[in-house]
C-alpha positions in Angstrom: -5.9 -34.5 -25.7 -8.9 -34.6 -28.1 -11.2 -31.6 -28.2 -14.5 -32.1 -26.5 -17.6 -30.1 -27.2 -20.5 -32.1 -25.9 -20.6 -33.1 -22.2 -20.4 -36.9 -21.8 -18.1 -39.9 -21.4 -15.6 -40.6 -24.2 -13.7 -43.8 -24.9 -10.7 -43.9 -27.2 -9.1 -47.2 -28.3 -5.4 -47.4 -29.1 -3.1 -50.4 -29.7 -0.6 -51.6 -27.2 -0.7 -55.3 -26.2 -4.2 -57.3 -25.5 -8.0 -57.6 -24.3 -11.4 -59.6 -24.1 -14.6 -59.6 -22.1 -17.5 -61.7 -20.9 -21.1 -60.6 -20.9 -23.9 -63.1 -21.6 -26.9 -62.0 -23.5 -26.2 -58.3 -24.0 -26.2 -58.2 -27.9 -29.3 -57.8 -30.0 -29.6 -58.1 -33.8 -30.8 -55.3 -36.1 -32.2 -56.6 -39.4 -32.9 -54.4 -42.4 -35.0 -55.9 -45.2 -38.3 -56.0 -47.1 -41.5 -57.6 -45.8 -45.0 -57.9 -47.0 -46.3 -55.4 -44.4 -45.5 -53.9 -41.0 -44.1 -50.8 -39.5 -41.3 -48.9 -41.2 -39.8 -47.5 -38.1 -37.3 -49.6 -36.1 -39.3 -52.0 -34.0 -38.1 -54.3 -31.1 -39.3 -57.8 -31.1 -38.5 -60.6 -28.6 -39.7 -63.7 -30.5 -40.8 -65.1 -33.9 -44.5 -65.0 -33.2 -44.3 -61.2 -32.7 -42.6 -60.8 -36.1 -45.4 -62.8 -37.8 -48.1 -60.7 -36.2 -46.4 -57.4 -37.3 -44.8 -58.3 -40.6 -46.8 -61.2 -41.9 -46.1 -64.9 -42.5 -43.1 -66.3 -44.3 -43.2 -65.7 -48.1 -40.5 -66.8 -50.6 -40.4 -63.2 -52.0 -39.2 -61.8 -48.7 -35.9 -63.0 -47.2 -36.2 -60.8 -44.1 -38.7 -63.2 -42.5 -36.4 -66.2 -43.0 -33.5 -64.3 -41.6 -35.5 -63.4 -38.4 -36.8 -67.0 -38.1 -33.4 -68.6 -38.3 -32.0 -65.9 -35.9 -34.4 -67.0 -33.2 -33.9 -70.7 -34.1 -30.2 -70.4 -33.6 -30.3 -68.7 -30.1 -31.1 -65.1 -30.9 -32.9 -63.1 -28.3 -34.0 -59.5 -28.9 -34.1 -58.2 -32.4 -34.7 -54.8 -34.0 -36.5 -54.9 -37.3 -36.4 -52.1 -39.9 -38.7 -52.8 -42.8 -37.3 -51.0 -45.8 -39.6 -49.5 -48.4 -39.0 -47.1 -51.2 -39.7 -43.5 -50.7 -42.1 -43.5 -53.7 -44.3 -46.3 -52.3 -47.8 -45.2 -51.3 -50.2 -45.9 -48.4 -53.7 -47.4 -48.9 -56.5 -45.4 -47.4 -60.2 -44.8 -47.5 -62.9 -42.4 -46.2 -65.2 -44.0 -43.7 -68.7 -42.4 -44.1 -71.7 -42.0 -41.8 -75.3 -40.8 -42.2 -75.6 -37.1 -41.0 -78.8 -36.5 -39.0 -80.1 -39.9 -39.9 -80.3 -39.1 -43.6 -79.5 -42.4 -45.3 -79.5 -40.8 -48.7 -76.5 -38.5 -48.0 -73.4 -39.9 -46.4 -70.5 -37.8 -45.2 -67.0 -38.5 -44.2 -66.5 -39.6 -40.6 -62.7 -40.0 -40.8 -59.9 -41.3 -43.0 -58.4 -44.7 -42.3 -55.0 -45.4 -43.7 -52.8 -48.5 -43.6 -50.1 -48.5 -40.9 -47.3 -48.4 -43.6 -46.7 -48.1 -47.3 -47.2 -50.9 -49.8 -49.9 -52.8 -51.7 -50.6 -54.9 -48.6 -52.9 -52.1 -47.3 -55.3 -52.8 -50.2 -56.3 -56.0 -48.4 -57.5 -54.0 -45.4 -61.1 -53.0 -44.8 -62.8 -51.0 -42.0 -66.3 -51.3 -40.7 -68.2 -49.1 -38.2 -71.0 -50.3 -36.0 -73.0 -48.7 -33.2 -71.4 -48.6 -29.8 -73.0 -49.0 -26.4 -73.6 -45.3 -25.8 -76.1 -43.5 -27.9 -75.8 -39.8 -28.8 -78.0 -37.4 -26.9 -78.1 -33.7 -26.4 -75.7 -34.1 -23.4 -73.8 -37.3 -24.3 -71.5 -38.2 -27.2 -72.3 -41.5 -28.7 -69.7 -44.2 -29.2 -69.1 -46.6 -32.1 -67.0 -49.7 -32.8 -64.3 -49.9 -35.4 -63.6 -53.3 -36.9 -60.4 -53.9 -39.0 -60.1 -56.8 -41.3 -57.2 -58.1 -43.4 -58.1 -60.2 -46.5 -61.6 -60.6 -45.1 -60.5 -61.8 -41.7 -61.1 -59.7 -38.6 -57.8 -58.7 -37.0 -58.8 -55.9 -34.7 -62.0 -54.6 -33.0 -61.9 -51.3 -31.2 -65.0 -51.0 -29.0 -66.8 -47.8 -27.9 -64.5 -45.3 -29.4 -65.5 -41.7 -29.7 -65.0 -38.6 -31.9 -65.1 -36.5 -28.8 -61.5 -35.2 -28.3 -62.1 -35.1 -24.5 -63.3 -38.7 -24.3 -61.2 -41.3 -22.6 -61.4 -43.4 -25.8 -61.0 -40.7 -28.3 -60.5 -42.6 -31.6 -57.3 -40.9 -32.7 -55.7 -41.5 -29.3 -56.7 -45.2 -29.2 -56.1 -46.2 -32.8 -53.0 -44.2 -33.6 -51.3 -45.5 -30.4 -52.3 -49.1 -30.4 -53.5 -50.4 -33.8 -51.0 -52.6 -35.6 -52.8 -52.2 -38.9 -54.3 -48.7 -39.4 -54.1 -45.0 -38.5 -56.9 -42.5 -38.5 -57.0 -38.9 -39.5 -59.3 -36.1 -40.9 -61.8 -36.7 -38.1 -64.8 -34.6 -39.2 -64.8 -31.5 -37.0 -68.5 -30.9 -37.9 -69.4 -33.9 -35.9 -68.2 -32.3 -32.6 -71.9 -31.4 -31.8 -73.8 -33.4 -29.3 -77.0 -32.5 -31.2 -76.0 -34.4 -34.2 -77.9 -37.6 -34.9 -75.2 -40.0 -35.8 -76.2 -43.1 -37.7 -73.3 -45.4 -38.6 -72.5 -46.5 -42.1 -72.1 -50.2 -41.3 -70.9 -51.5 -44.7 -67.2 -52.4 -44.6 -65.1 -50.0 -46.6 -62.0 -51.3 -48.4 -58.8 -49.4 -48.4 -57.2 -48.6 -51.8 -54.2 -46.9 -53.4 -51.4 -48.7 -51.7 -48.5 -49.5 -54.0 -45.0 -51.0 -53.9 -42.1 -49.6 -55.7 -38.6 -51.0 -56.2 -36.4 -50.6 -53.1 -33.0 -49.0 -53.8 -29.6 -49.0 -52.1 -30.4 -45.4 -50.9 -33.5 -46.7 -49.2 -31.3 -48.9 -47.0 -28.6 -46.3 -46.3 -31.2 -43.6 -45.4 -32.8 -46.1 -42.9 -29.6 -46.4 -40.9 -30.0 -43.3 -38.8 -33.1 -44.9 -37.2 -30.6 -46.9 -35.1 -29.3 -43.7 -33.5 -31.7 -43.8 -30.5 -30.9 -47.4 -29.7 -28.2 -48.1 -27.1 -26.3 -51.3 -26.6 -24.3 -53.8 -28.7 -25.9 -54.5 -32.0 -25.3 -57.1 -34.8 -26.3 -55.5 -38.0 -27.5 -57.4 -41.1 -28.9 -56.0 -44.3 -30.5 -59.2 -45.4 -29.1 -60.5 -48.7 -27.4 -57.3 -49.6 -23.8 -57.2 -51.0 -23.9 -53.8 -52.7 -20.7 -51.9 -51.6 -22.9 -48.8 -51.2 -25.0 -50.6 -48.5 -22.2 -52.6 -47.0 -19.9 -49.6 -46.6 -22.7 -47.6 -45.0 -23.5 -50.3 -42.5 -19.8 -50.7 -41.6 -19.5 -46.9 -41.2 -22.5 -46.9 -38.9 -21.1 -49.8 -36.8 -17.7 -48.0 -36.5 -19.3 -44.6 -35.6 -21.4 -46.3 -32.9 -18.3 -48.1 -31.7 -20.5 -50.9 -30.2 -21.9 -52.7 -33.3 -20.8 -55.4 -35.7 -22.0 -56.2 -39.3 -22.7 -59.6 -40.6 -22.5 -59.6 -44.5 -24.5 -62.2 -46.4 -23.2 -63.9 -49.6 -24.2 -63.1 -53.1 -27.1 -65.4 -54.0 -25.9 -65.5 -57.6 -22.5 -67.0 -56.7 -22.1 -70.6 -57.8 -18.4 -71.3 -57.5 -15.3 -70.5 -55.4 -14.2 -67.9 -57.9 -17.6 -66.2 -57.7 -17.3 -66.0 -53.9 -13.8 -64.5 -54.1 -15.0 -61.9 -56.7 -17.8 -60.8 -54.3 -15.5 -60.7 -51.4 -13.0 -58.6 -53.4 -15.6 -55.8 -53.5 -15.2 -55.4 -49.8 -11.4 -55.4 -49.6 -11.0 -51.6 -49.9 -13.6 -50.7 -47.3 -12.5 -48.8 -44.2 -13.2 -50.0 -40.7 -13.2 -53.6 -42.0 -12.7 -54.9 -38.4 -16.4 -54.0 -37.8 -17.7 -56.6 -40.3 -17.4 -60.2 -41.3 -18.4 -61.9 -44.6 -20.0 -65.3 -44.6 -20.5 -67.5 -47.7 -21.9 -69.5 -49.5 -25.7 -69.6 -49.4 -27.1 -72.5 -47.2 -29.7 -75.1 -47.9 -31.9 -74.7 -44.9 -35.2 -75.9 -43.5 -38.2 -74.0 -44.8 -40.6 -73.7 -41.9 -43.3 -72.5 -44.3 -43.5 -75.9 -45.8 -43.8 -79.6 -44.7 -42.5 -82.9 -46.0 -39.4 -83.6 -48.1 -39.7 -80.4 -50.0 -39.4 -78.2 -46.9 -36.0 -76.8 -47.8 -34.9 -73.5 -49.2 -31.8 -71.8 -50.4 -31.4 -69.1 -47.7 -29.1 -66.3 -46.7 -27.1 -67.4 -43.6 -26.8 -63.9 -42.0 -29.8 -64.4 -39.7 -28.6 -67.7 -38.4 -25.1 -66.4 -38.0 -26.3 -63.5 -35.9 -28.3 -66.0 -33.7 -25.1 -68.0 -33.3 -23.2 -64.9 -32.2 -25.7 -64.3 -29.5 -25.9 -68.0 -28.5 -22.1 -68.2 -28.2 -22.1 -65.0 -26.1 -24.7 -66.4 -23.8 -23.2 -69.9 -23.4 -19.5 -69.0 -23.3 -18.8 -65.2 -23.6 -18.2 -62.6 -26.2 -14.6 -63.6 -26.0 -15.3 -67.0 -27.5 -14.9 -67.1 -31.3 -18.3 -67.9 -32.8 -16.9 -70.8 -34.9 -15.8 -74.4 -34.7 -17.2 -77.8 -34.1 -19.8 -76.6 -31.6 -20.8 -73.6 -33.7 -23.5 -75.4 -35.6 -26.1 -73.7 -37.7 -29.5 -75.0 -36.6 -31.8 -75.7 -39.5 -29.0 -75.9 -42.0 -29.1 -79.0 -44.3 -26.0 -78.3 -46.4 -24.1 -75.8 -48.5 -25.2 -74.6 -52.0 -21.5 -74.8 -53.1 -19.5 -77.9 -52.1 -16.2 -76.6 -50.7 -13.1 -78.7 -50.0 -10.9 -78.0 -46.9 -8.4 -76.4 -49.2 -11.0 -74.1 -50.7 -12.3 -73.2 -47.3 -8.7 -72.3 -46.4 -8.4 -70.3 -49.6 -11.4 -68.2 -48.7 -10.3 -67.8 -45.1 -6.9 -66.4 -46.1 -8.3 -64.3 -48.9 -8.4 -60.5 -49.3 -10.5 -60.0 -47.5 -11.2 -63.1 -45.5 -14.4 -65.1 -46.0 -15.9 -67.2 -43.2 -17.3 -70.4 -44.7 -19.2 -73.4 -43.4 -18.2 -77.0 -42.9 -20.5 -80.1 -42.8 -19.7 -82.7 -40.1 -21.5 -86.0 -39.9 -23.4 -85.9 -36.6 -22.6 -82.3 -36.0 -24.4 -80.7 -38.9 -23.3 -77.6 -40.7 -20.9 -75.5 -38.6 -19.3 -72.0 -39.1 -15.7 -72.5 -40.1 -14.1 -69.1 -39.7 -14.0 -66.2 -37.3 -12.3 -63.4 -39.2 -13.4 -59.9 -40.0 -12.6 -58.0 -43.2 -9.5 -56.6 -41.5 -6.3 -58.3 -42.4 -4.4 -56.7 -39.5 -4.2 -57.7 -35.8 -5.9 -57.5 -33.4 -9.4 -57.0 -34.9 -9.1 -59.4 -37.7 -10.9 -61.7 -35.4 -14.7 -61.5 -34.8 -14.5 -62.2 -31.1 -11.8 -59.6 -30.5 -13.6 -56.8 -32.4 -16.9 -57.6 -30.6 -15.1 -57.8 -27.2 -13.7 -54.3 -27.8 -17.1 -53.1 -28.8 -18.7 -54.5 -25.6 -15.9 -53.2 -23.3 -16.1 -49.7 -24.6 -19.8 -49.6 -24.2 -19.6 -51.1 -20.7 -16.9 -48.8 -19.5 -19.1 -45.8 -20.3 -21.8 -47.2 -18.1 -19.4 -48.2 -15.3 -17.9 -44.7 -15.1 -20.9 -42.5 -15.9 -21.5 -41.9 -12.2 -18.4 -39.7 -12.2 -20.1 -37.0 -14.4 -20.4 -33.8 -12.3 -18.5 -35.2 -9.4 -15.5 -33.3 -7.9 -12.5 -34.1 -10.1 -10.0 -35.1 -7.4 -8.3 -38.1 -5.8 -11.5 -39.4 -4.2 -13.1 -39.6 -7.6 -10.1 -41.2 -9.2 -9.9 -43.9 -6.5 -13.6 -44.6 -6.9 -13.2 -45.0 -10.7 -10.2 -47.3 -10.2 -12.2 -49.4 -7.8 -15.3 -49.7 -10.0 -13.5 -50.4 -13.2 -11.1 -52.9 -11.6 -14.1 -54.7 -10.0 -15.8 -54.8 -13.4 -12.7 -56.2 -15.2 -12.0 -58.7 -12.3 -15.5 -60.2 -12.9 -14.6 -60.6 -16.6 -11.3 -62.3 -15.7 -12.9 -64.7 -13.2 -15.5 -65.7 -15.7 -12.9 -66.6 -18.2 -13.1 -63.7 -20.5 -9.7 -62.3 -19.8 -6.3 -63.9 -20.3 -3.8 -64.2 -17.4 -3.1 -66.4 -14.4 -3.8 -63.4 -12.1 -5.8 -60.3 -12.2 -2.7 -58.2 -12.6 -1.8 -60.2 -15.7 -5.3 -59.7 -17.1 -5.8 -56.0 -16.8 -4.6 -52.7 -15.5 -6.4 -49.4 -14.6 -4.8 -46.0 -14.3 -6.7 -43.0 -13.0 -4.5 -40.7 -10.9 -2.4 -37.6 -11.1 -0.2 -39.1 -13.8 -2.9 -38.9 -16.4 -5.1 -36.2 -14.8 -3.1 -33.0 -14.9 -4.1 -29.6 -13.7 -4.8 -28.7 -17.4 -7.3 -31.6 -17.9 -8.9 -30.9 -14.6 -9.4 -27.3 -15.5 -11.2 -28.6 -18.7 -13.5 -30.8 -16.6 -12.0 -34.0 -18.0 -11.2 -37.2 -16.1 -8.8 -39.6 -18.0 -8.9 -43.3 -17.3 -6.4 -45.7 -19.0 -7.5 -49.3 -19.1 -5.3 -52.2 -20.5 -6.7 -55.7 -20.8 -5.3 -59.0 -22.0 -7.2 -60.4 -25.0 -7.7 -64.1 -25.1 -6.4 -64.1 -28.7 -4.2 -62.7 -30.1 -1.7 -62.2 -27.2 -1.3 -58.4 -27.2 -2.7 -55.4 -25.5 -5.2 -52.7 -26.4 -5.1 -49.5 -24.4 -8.4 -47.8 -23.9 -8.2 -44.1 -22.9 -11.4 -43.2 -21.2 -12.3 -39.5 -20.6 -15.2 -38.2 -18.5 -17.0 -35.0 -19.6 -20.0 -33.3 -18.1 -23.3 -35.2 -19.0 -24.2 -37.8 -21.7 -22.1 -40.6 -23.1 -20.1 -41.3 -26.3 -17.5 -43.9 -27.3 -15.0 -42.8 -29.9 -12.2 -45.1 -31.3 -9.0 -43.9 -32.9 
């Protein structure tokens, strides 16, 4: 029995004979990349327009935006965005003045306005203060309006904010919680005097000092812990990155979570079959390869930032592939391989490298395997491969690995009620009933293999695997076996309950 230190629910995966599941719409993408502007903490978005508002319009210099656009265009739903910036990049800021005691000749600092995040984009921001609806008197604090502009265009207007810390619209509470462009600090404590005669310095003040620096591999790897507070099945993509430092770190994160999967983009410099093979070879020695799949080559795709015959762009396919994974999960199930004739990439016009069927097969059987694309008249460009970096069964298949991820995560939720319950036959029977009901739903929806429920799965939670020793330690052991749709073998999941919390561990 493994040693447990933190109370929670533990899932251990071990090979035996077979499994699959079915759960529409539960996966979300997590994209890491560079953007013109926007927050640098992980941010959840539900549609393309939200991305544009936060991170800016599409620009050829930033592949992240195109990945997110094609994700939603291909059926993606929720997405977490982590804008990556270098640690040495700086934030634009400026001191916003006012006239103390009505003295127009001597201005003082009202507060400091800073761009929401690092980068030169903040130098295009300006802030203007105008008088609010409430004038300052001996007994009443005055209010003012704060107007934020980007490249000369007003983007936010905060009406009747105050420097009074007790006011309902205290400026720091309002701006720092809700503004999508700036943060305020250094609010002048000397102004906390109702006798002050506050005249506003109405000239717009431009922010300055924001600078970009070159993003490094370390900037990507150090951003990964930001996912730790996010629960659920994630599809990870470091847009356009093939560095083994980044790829291995992302795979390690997916494996440690036990519920995530990595989509690896091609190398944009590859121009031949041999180039693709050389790039793929860099991933052959990485551990936990079943948690990732490599897709190549680059695709010629619609460029939504342009119109006419020139509206096409060489684009990394990872965003579109992530969208396809979600779309397949919603339309069929996580058990369905996200590849084949119906797995078309919406917005794809062609491949940057023309591959024959033989070459596609060569990549698909390589070390490690590479999932390529195939163009069909009338069907467009489709994904033609569903293998992970792992050469061994069962998780050399994308759908099998993602099914295992989903099932482990779901079993924690299904059995979490048992934490702190009396560890006896009543609890074991309840766990058996709930887990069996959950798996029966999978089977009835087509996610599990087998003509009958007994052929599709088994659940064991009784005195045979819950001994007096394990009971004394506060552990409930649940063994689950499920028949995978492909390949035809079993996976045994050993599930242990522990007091409080949840964790899935695979061995």
